[in-house]
N, C-alpha and C positions, 0 to 999 in steps of 0.2 A: 599507600601503595608505592612500590619502588619505582623510581624514575628511570626510564631506559634512555641510553644515549646512543645517538646515531653518529658514526664517524664516516666521513667522506674523504677518500684518498684522491689526490690529483694524479695526473698521468705520470709525472716524474716520480711520485712516491711509488706508484705501481711499478715503474722501471726498476727502482732500487730493490723492492721486494722480490721481483722476479730474478734479478741478478744474484741476490743473496741465496734464493732458493736453488738456483742453478749451481752456484759454487759449493753449497752444502751437498747437493746431489752428486757432483763430481768427486768431492772428498770421500763420501760414503761409498760410492762405487769403487773407487781406487783402494780404499780400505778393505772392502769385501774381496776383491781379487787378490790383494796381497796376503790376506789370511789364507785364502784357498791355496796360494802357491806355497806358503809356509807349511800348510798341512801336507802338501805333496812332498816337500823337502823332508819332513818327518818320516813319511812312508818310504821315501827313498833310502834314508839312513838304515832303516831296518833291512831293506832289501840288500844294501851293501854289506852289512854285517852277515846276513844270512849267505850271501855269495862267498864271502871269505871263509866262513865256517865250512861250507860244502867243499870248497877248493881244498881246505886244510884236511878235511876228512878223507877226500879222494886221495890226496898225496900220502896221508898216513896209511890208508888202505893199501895203496900201491907199495908203500915201504914194507908193511907187514907181509904182504904177499911175497915180495922180493926176499925178505928175511926167512919166510917159511920155505921158499924154494931153495935158498941158498943153504939153510940148515939141513934140509933133506938131502941135497946133493953131497954135502960134506960127510953126512952120516954114512951114506952109501959108499962114498969113495974112500973115506978114511977109516971107516969101520970103528970109530970111537964112540963108546956108549955115552960120553958126556954130551954128545950132540943130540941124544934122544930127548933129553929135557928141554934143550934149546929149540928143537923142532916142535915138541908139543906145545911150549909156550908161544911160539910164533904162530901155530895153528890157532890157539885159543885167542890170541890178540887179533888175528885176522878175522875170525868169526865175530868178535865183539865190534871191530871197526865196521864190519859189514852191517851188523845190526844197527849201529849208530847212523850209517849212511841211509839205511832203509828209513829210520825214523825222521831224519833230516829232510829227505826228499819225498816225504809221503804226500804233501799237498803242492809240490812244485810242478812246473810245466814240463820237466824232464822225468816224469815218473815212469813212463814206459822205458825210456833209455836206462834209467836206474835199475828197473826190474830186470832187463837183459844183463846189466852189469852184475846183479845179485845172482842170476843163474850161472853165469860164467865163473864168478868168484866162488860161489858154493861148490861148483864142479872142480875148480882148482883146489879148493880146501879139501874136498873129498879125495881128490887125487892123491894129495900129500898125506892125508890120513891113511889111505890104503897102502901107500908106499912104506909109511912108518910101521904099520901093522904087519906087512910082509916081512920087513927087516926084523922085526921083533920075533916073528914066528919061524922064518926059514933062514934068516941071515942075508948076507950080501947077495947070494946067488938068486934069491927070490925078489930082492929089491932093485937089483941092478937093471934088469930089463925095463922096469917102469921109469928109471931115471933117464933113459934115453928115448923116452916115448915122444913121438911127434905131436901127439895130442896136447901135451903140457905146453909145448912151445906155442902151438896155435891159440890156446886159451890165453896165454900171456900176452901175445901180440893183440888179440881182440880186446882184452881188458885194458891195455895201454892205449889203444886207438880210442875206445869209447870214453875213457877218462879225459883224454886230451880234447875230444869234441865237447864234453860237458864243460871243461874249463874255458874253452874258446867261446862258447855261448855266454858264459858268465862274463867274459871280457867285453863282448859286444854290448851286453846290457849296462855294464859300467860306463862305456864310452857314450851310449845314448843318454845315460843319466847326467854325465858331465856336460854334454852339449845342451840338454834342456835346462840345467842349472845355469849355464852361461846366458841362454836367452832370457830366462826369468830374471837373472840379475840385471840384464839390460833394461827389460821392461819396467822393473821396479825402480830403477834409477831414473828413467824417463817419467814415470808417474810421480816420483818424488819431486823432480824439478818442475813438472807441470803444476803439481799442487802448490809449490812454492811460488810459481809465476801467477797462478789464480789468486792466491792469497795476497800477493803484491798488487795485482790488478784490482781486486776488490777493495783493498785498502785505499789505492789511489782514487778510485771511483767514489768511494765513501767520502774521502776528504774533499774531492772536487764538488760532490753534491752538496756537502754541508757548507762549503764555501759560497757555492752559487746560491743556495737557499738563504744563507745569511744576507748576500747582496740583494736578492730579490726582496726579501722581507724589509730590508732597509729602504729599497727603492719604493716598494708598496707603501711603507709608512710615510715616506717623503710625499708620494703622490697623493695619498690620502690627506695629509695635511694641506697640500696644495688645493685639492678639491674642496676640502672643508672651508679653506680660505675663499676660494672662488664662489662657493655656495653662499657663504656669509655676504660677500659682496654683491652677489646676484639678489639675495633676499632684500638687502639694503636698497638696491636699485629698484626692485619691484615695489617694495614698500614706498619709495619715494614716488615712483609712477602712480601707485594706487592712491597716495595722499594728494598728489598735486596734478592728477589728470583733469582735463576739462569737463569730465563727466563724474557725477556722483555715484557712489557705490555704497550699498548697505545690505546686511543680512538680517533675517528675523527668525525667531524660533517658532515652535507650534503655537505658543500663546500670543504671537504677534509681538514679542519684545525684541527691540533692536539689540543684536548681539555683536555687531560690527558695522562701522561707518567710516568713510574716508574723510580726509580734512576738507576736500572741496565741498562736500555736502554739508559738512559742519559750518564752513564759512557762509554758505547760502542761508542756512538756518539761523546763524548767529549764536549757536550754543557751543559750549565746550565738550570735549569727549566725555569727561566724567559726569556731565549732566544728562547724557543721552544713553550711552552704552549700558545696558542692563537696567535701565531706570524707566525709559520711555517706550511706549508702544508706537508702532508705525501709524496706527490710526490717529495719533495725537499730531503728527507732523505732515502726513500725506493724505490729501483728499481726492480720491479718484473720481473721475467723471462716471456717474452711474448711468448706464445705458440700459434700454429695455432688453430683457432676455439675456443679459450679459453676466456671466458668473465672475466673481472678483477673485483675485489671487489669494488674498490674505486669510490666514486660517481663522482669525478671530471674526471674519465675515462669513466664512464657511467654505471657501474654495481652496483647492490645493493644485489646480492646474497651472500650466505655464501661460504666460501672457506676454504678448509682443505688441509694442506700439500703443500701450494704454496711456491715455492722457490724464493728467491730474494736475493738482496744485500743492505746492509745499507751503505750509503754514509756518512762517518765520517767527522768530522770538519776538520781534517788534510788532507782530500782528499782520504784516503784510503777506500777500500771496504771490507765489511765483509759479508761472506756467512751466510744467515739465512734461517730458515724454519718458515713460518708464517701460522697461522690459525685464521680466522676472522669470526665473527657472527654479522649479521646485526640486529639492533633492529628497528622494524617497529611500527609506532603509530596506533591508532584506525582507522584512515582514510586510512591506507594502505600505507603511505609515509614513506620514509626512514628518521629515527630520528637521529641515530648515530651508530657506530660500535665499538665493542670491539675486540682487536686483541692481540695475543700472538706471540712472536718471539723467536726462539731458535737459539743459535749459532750453525751453521751447518758447521763450518770450519773443525773440526776434522772429522766429519762424512763424509763430502765431500771428504776428503783425503782417508778415509777408504773406501768409496764407489768407488772411482777411482781404489783403490788397489783390491777391491773385483771384480770389472768388469774385471781388467786385469787378476786376478787370474782365474775368470770364463772362460775367453777366452782361457787361457792356458789350463785349465782343459777340455774345449770342444775340443780344438785341441788334447789334449792327449787322449780323449775318441775316437775321430775320428781315430786317429792313431791306437789306440788299436783295434777298430772295423775293420779297414782296415786290420790290421795284422792278426786278427782272421779270417776274410773273405778270405784272401789270403791263410792262413794256412789250413783253412777249404777246399778251392778249391784244394790246392796242395795235401792234404791228401786223400780227397774223390776221386780225378780223378784216382790215381792209384788203390785205393781200388775198385772202380767202375770196373776197368779192371780185377783185381784179382777175384772179385766175379762173374763177367760175364763170364769170361773164365773158372773158375773152375766149374761153373754151366753147361756150355756147354760141358766141358771136361767129366763130370760125365754122360752125355747123350751119349757119344760115347762109342764105344766098349772097355772097359778096363777090365783088370783082376782084381782079388780081391785086390792085393796089390795096384795097381794103383788107384782103387775106393777108398780104404782107404786113400791114399795120397791126392787124390783130395778132399775127404770129409774133411781131416784135414786142407787143405789150405782154404776150404770154411768156415769151423767152426771158425778157427782162425781169418780169415778176418772179419767175422760177429761180433765175440767178440770185435775185435779191433774197428770196426765201432760203435758198441754199447757204448763202453767206450768214444770214441770221441764225440758221440752224447750227452752223459750224461754230459761230461765236458762242452761242448758248451752250452747245455741247462741250466745247473747250473750257468754258467757264465752270460748268459742273464738274468735269473730270479734275480741273485744277483745285476745286474746293472739296474734292472727295465725295461729291454728292451723287455719283453714278452708282447705281446698285445693279448688280448682275443677278438676273433671276435664274432659277434652276426649275425649269418647268418642261414637261415632255412636249416635243414638237416634231413634226414630220419633215425630214430633210428633203425628200423628193417633192413635197408639196411646196416648201419654201422655195426651192430652186425653180419650180414651174412658175411661181408667182414672180420671181425675179426675171424669168425668162419673158413672160408677157409684158413686164414693166418696161423692158428695153427693146422689145421688138419694134415698137412704133418709132423709137429713136433711130434704130438700125435702118428702118426704111426710109426715114428722112434723109439720112446721110449716105444712102445707097451703100451700106456696108453688109458684109456677111456676118451674122451673129449666131452662135451656137452654144448651147449649154448641154454638157454631158456629164452624166454621173456613172461611176463604175458600179459593177455589180456587187462589189463588197461593201458598198456604203449602206450602213444600217437604215432601216425604215424609220425608226424613231429614236431620238436621243434626248437627253436632259440638258438644258442649257437656256440660253437667252436668245430666242429667235429675233427679237427686235434689234439687238446689238449686232448680231451676225448679218442681218439684212442691211443694216447701216454700213458695215464694213464693205460688203459686196457692192452695195449701191455707189459707195465712195469710189471704189477701185474701178467698177464698170463705167461710172460717170467719167472718170479721168480717161479711161481707155477711149471712150467715144469722143471725148473733148480733143484729145491729141491725135486721133487717127482720122485721116482725110480719105483714105482709100485702103481697101484690102479687107481685113476681117478682125472681129473681136470674138474672143471665146472664153467661156468659163468651164473649167473641168474640175470635177470633185471626185476624190478617191480616199479610201481608208488605208493609210500606209502601215498601221500597226493596231492590232487589237489584243488586249490582254486584261485580265482581271476585270472584265465587264466594262472596259473603257476603250473607245476607238479614237485614234489620232487621225482626225479628218484634215485632209490637205485641199485647200481651194487655190487653183491656178487661174489668174486672169491675165490673159495674153492679148496683145494687139500688134498691129503692123505700123504703129504710129512713128513719131519723130524720135522715139528712143531717149535714153539717158546716158550722159557721159559717165565714165567709171568713177571720176572724182566727185561727182555729184550724187552718187547713190545714197550716201548717209545724209547729205544736206537736205534732200527732199522730205525726209521724215522729221526734220526740225520744224518748230512752229514758224509760219510765214515764210518757209523755205520754198524756193522754186528752182527748177532745173537750169534756168537762165534768166538774165535780168529782164528780158522782154516777155516773159511767160504770162505775167499778169496782164499786161497791155494787150497781148495777142489773144489770149484765151480766157481771161477773166479769172475770178476765184480769189479767195483770201490766203491761200497757202496753208490751210488748217486741215484739209481733208485727210491727207496721209498721217498727219500728227495724231488726229483723232483716231484713225483706223488702228494705228500701232498701239495706242494706249488702251483701246477697247480690246484688241487681241490679247495684250498682256494682262488685262484685268480678268480675262477668261483663262489664264494660264497658258496662252499660246504665244505665237510670235509671227512676225511678217518680214519678208526680205524681198529683194528685187534682183532680177537677172535682166541685164539689158546692155545694149551698145548703142551709141548715138546714130540715129538714122536707120536702125534695124528693129524698132519695136522694143516692147518691154513685156516682161512677164513678172507679175507680183504673186508671191507665194505665201499663203496664210495657212498656218498650222494650229489647230485648236483641239485640245482633247476634250471628248464628250462622253459621259457615262451613257451606256445603251439602256434605252427605256423600252421595256417589253409592252407591246400592245397599245402604245400610244401614238398618236399621229395627228396630222392636220389634214383638212379636206383638200382634195385637188380642185384645180381650176375647172375641171369638167363638171364637178359638182356645183360650182358657182354658176354655171350656165343652165342649171336645171330648169327645164322648160315648165315644170309644174308650178314655179313661182309666177309665171307670167299668165296667171288665169284670172287676175282681177279680184281675187279673194283676200289678198293680203292688205291689211289696214294699218297704217303707221301714224302715230302722233308725233308731230314736230313740235318741240317745245324750244323756241328760239325768240329772243327779243330784237335781235338785229334783222331788219327786213331783207337786206342783201343776202345774209347767210340763209335766211328762211327761203328766199326765192330760189337760191341755188340748189337747196335740198329738194324743194318741190320739183324743180325741172329734172333732177336726177331720178327721182321716184317716178315722175311721169314717164320718162324715157323707159323705165323698167316695168311700166304698167302696174304700179302699186297704187292703192288707194291711200289717201292721206288727209290729215286735218292739222290745224295749227293752233298752238296756245302761246300767248306772248310772255307768260311767266309761270313759275311753278304753281302758284295759287290757282290759276285758270286751269292748269293741266289737271290738277287733283279734282276739280269739279267736273271736267270732261270725262275723266276716268271713272267717276262715280256713276256717270249716266251712259256710257259707251263702252264697247268691247274693243280693244286694240290688240293686234298681234305683236307690236314692238313700239317702244318709246325712244325717240332720239332727244336726249336731255341736254340742253346747254347748262353751263355751270353758273356763270355770272349773269344774273337777271335781277330786275328790280322786284320789289315786294317779297318774293320768296325765290332763293337760289336753287340751284339743281341738286345740291347735297340735301338740303331740307325736304325738297319735293320727293326725292328718292326714298328717303327715310320714311316719310309719311305714306308712300305707296306701299311700303312693306308693313309697317306697323299699325298705321290707321286704316287704310283701305284693305290690307291684307291680301293684296294681289301678287300673283307670280309672273305677270307680264314682263318680258325681257326689257331692260332699260340699258341703253347705250349712251354713255356720256359723250358729248361733242364739245371739246374744249380747246381753247388756244394755249392752255398751260402745258408747255412741252417739257415737262420735268419727269426724271425717274421717280417712281413712287406714286405718281398721279394715278396710275391704274389701281394700285392697292388702295389708295384713299377712296376712290370712287366706289370700289367693291365693298369697302368697310361701311359705306352708307347704304348699301343694299343694291347698287347697280351691278349689272352683269359684265360689262366690258367698257372699253374706252377707246376712242378714235380721236386723233389730234387733228386740229384745223391747221391749214386748209384740208378739207376732206378730199381723200383720193377715191376715185369712183370704185376701183377694184377692191380696195380695203373696205368700204362700206358695203359693197355687194356681198363680200365674204362674210362680214358680220351678219347681215340679214339672212344669208343662207344658213349660218351657223345657228341662229336663234329663232328663225321663223320657219315653220314647216306647215304645209296644208293640214287642215283638221283631220283628214283621214290618216295622216302619217303620225299625228300627235298621239293618236290612240295607241300607237306602237312605239312611241319615242322612249327616251331615257327615263322620263318622268314616270313614276309608279302610279298606276291608275288609281284614281279616287283620292290621291293625296292633295289636299287643299290647305293644309296647315301652314302656318307662316314660318319662314326660315328666320333663325336669329340674325341679328345685325352682323355683317361682315362674313357670313357664311358663303363661300364660293361654291354653289351647288353645281354649276356647270363644269367646273374643273373636276369635281369628284365624280360626275357622271361621265365625263370624257375618259378618265383613266379606268373606270370600272366598266365602261361601255353600257352603262345602264342596267347591268344584270343585278337583279335583286340579291342573289346568293353572294356575289362579290361585294356588294354594298354592305351586307350583313357581316360578311367576314372582315371587311376593313373597319367597320364599327367596333366589332369585338376586339380586334387587335389594338385599336386606339384606346379602348377602355382599360384593357390589361396593361399595355405598354406605358400609358400616361400615369396609371396608378403606380407602377414601379419606379418611374422617373420622379414623380411627385414625392414618393417616400425617400428616395436618395436626396432630393433637394431639401426636404424637411430635416433630415439627419445632418446634412452638411451645414444648414443654417444654425441648427441648434448647438453644434459643436464649433461654431465660428470658423469652419473650414470653407473660406470663401472660394478657394480654387475649385474644390469639388462642387460647390454650389453653382459656379459659373458652367462647369462641364455639364451638370445635370440639367441646367436651364437651357443649354445649347442643344442637347440632345432631345429634350422635350419640345423645343421649338420646331425642330424638323418633323416630329410626330404630329404637332398640331397643323403644320403647313400641308402635310400629305392628306389630312382629313378635311382640308378646305378652310381652316380657321387661322391662316397666316395673318390676316389683317386685324384680328381681335386677340385671341389667346397668344398667338405667335408674336405679336407686337409687344405684349406685356412681358413675355418670356425674354424677349431681346433686351428690353430695358432692364430687366432683373440681371441678365448676364453681364451687361455693360456695367451696372452698379457694383456687382461682385468683383469685377476685375479692376475696380478702381484701386489706387494705391492705398487709400485709407477708406475702406468701405464703411458706409453709414448704416448701422443696423436698423435705425427707424425706417429709412427709405427701403431697405430690403424687406423688412417686415410688412410694410404697406404693399409692396409689389407682390410679395408672397401671397398676401390675403386676396389681392385682385386675381392673381393666377388661379388660386384655389377655387374662388367663387366662379370664375369664367369656366374652369374645367367642369364644375358641378353642372353648370348650365349646359355645356356641351354634351356631357354624359346623359343628362335628363332628355335633351333633344334627340340623341341617338337612340336611346332606349324606347322612345316612342315610335321610332321608325322613320327612315327617310321618305 
């Protein structure tokens, strides 16, 4: 087959080609016009000759006519016969000349003029013939009258005038020809010079182009030589870097044979290049750490995928092993087959030692944190338990008949205890925030109900200080939002507490409005204003710092540890919000808190009006108090007596279980730390052994975030912190205890007596579904389908070692579990899996174990839901 060649012309080459074509075109056009003009000249020469011939014939015709006339006149006048022959000859020559004129002018522009000339000339010839004939027949007498005829003179004048006109026309044509000839000569001269100039210009351009091309070619060759030199130097530099880099490099072919290796890795191994390249397989010198469900990179093992951060050991020539971290990339050909791989290895020996030391340090730190948390928990319990007794008994003591001094003493005890409790709470909260132990919940709650609770909480204090107190909520505030009601209440209580503390007269107000609503989220603004001592402008930022006060004597005059505003700001920021203050010294202060809350449809909290439901005060509600501390027990009994509730007491969890076997209770108040059997174990036995659905409320002095979730995970329904606040306890009783006639129509589905799985927050699910069976069924169906999709995504991500996608899938599935009431069990395992997947070096063994737990828990949840709530 003949090979075809393709030629590419550069821009300059095209310029030369175009210039040559233009020059050739100009020369061809000039030549074409010159030939045309030459053809015109040839035609003009014929015309000139014809003009001269016609002029000559006309003159000869005139001369013959003159000779004919003169011979006739002489014949008549002289009467000599010799003139007869002359006259006849002249007539014959005139006739011949006339015939020649007729032939010559047959196709000329003067044909009509010549025809007129012929008629007059023929008449003149005929006249002379007649005169000659008359002379020959009758002599001079007959010819003499014709000789003096006027007609002969007129004919001659006409013939002379007509021939003169014809000759003048010929002269004009000759003048025009000469003028055209001059113009053509000028044009041809210009064209000739232009052609010469064009040829000169083309020659100059060609010489210039050839010279420039030669220079460019020379420069290109020099540049190519320079680039070649630089490339060689660069390759030497790269080769030097490759061989002496602090990282080892090697490449392997599809059979696992080492086809390239740098000097650094050769030095580690102790081999020479000739011993390794093309002779040894990677499996002979590299021992990867085999992990469960982990596909290896190397073709002789079976994988061709990319691998990053794979740990292994180099087997050196002397038999020693070297810890390395390897990253490899497979190169695939166009057919999709493995071609070869490039790998980098890093000496991991020092890092391994450091990692082991860090793991040990982390374990020690975790143990230290656990000890610290346990110590704080124990101290919290030990401090709050006597404080609970002091507050409870001082409150009851004030209700008894005391004189003025005794009332003052009891009030002092109560106030000091509350102040001490506030300081302890602030210190514990500040420690938890500093340690990152604060967890912000995302649960639905009612803003109006929370505000009403806060309102009632501070009305007593407003009455004590004779201050006006008002809580206002704008109409645009949503009924229900998703967030952490406990932390919001803590912020508002801190701000309102400060407002009452620093205000001696005037008013304290809390106003709430929604400043912005978009994409299902409302920006809620809380304004706490007072008419107190105010804050100097230069101290507005200081008061938000830990232990910061507006003035040096604030702590001495008003008390407090200076942590309330610090905690409030940190809690607001943890919820994506902010806090600021507007104030002037002596003119009061306004604290503004802005927190964004997703709007929750159909969720809410019960109002305080419901807390005062008279149907509870009918003596039919029976509550079991499980408490080992006699003081705490007595306070709970007094509160329940005041609300007209029936109650019994158990000193520990073991006694409580026995009482629950033999009696029916509407609610259990369960302490956590008790002898023989603690509250966690007792609650778990109530659900799993006794299979009872009686509401269990944890009463504990452990004031930590996550305590509620822990209690729920053991089967309890809710949690209240000691010292117990009356309104909080009453709200919980109202929430979980209803008269028997109302239970028949409550959220619980009639006839459902089966045991809930551990950690299932039934009440939360019933709250958000409002107990409607159709909604519960729909929620269960959505959980089954959505969790199946998310589990499939999690499975694929773990199988492909895509830990980022695994973390995202676990995070999404965690939310799905939480909304179905399984945040404490399935949600907690998913959270651990998510954190393990986000680790810098995820451990496949840990992930697989967590995945199996998640899979098992989900199956149990699905089985539970399919049997019906």
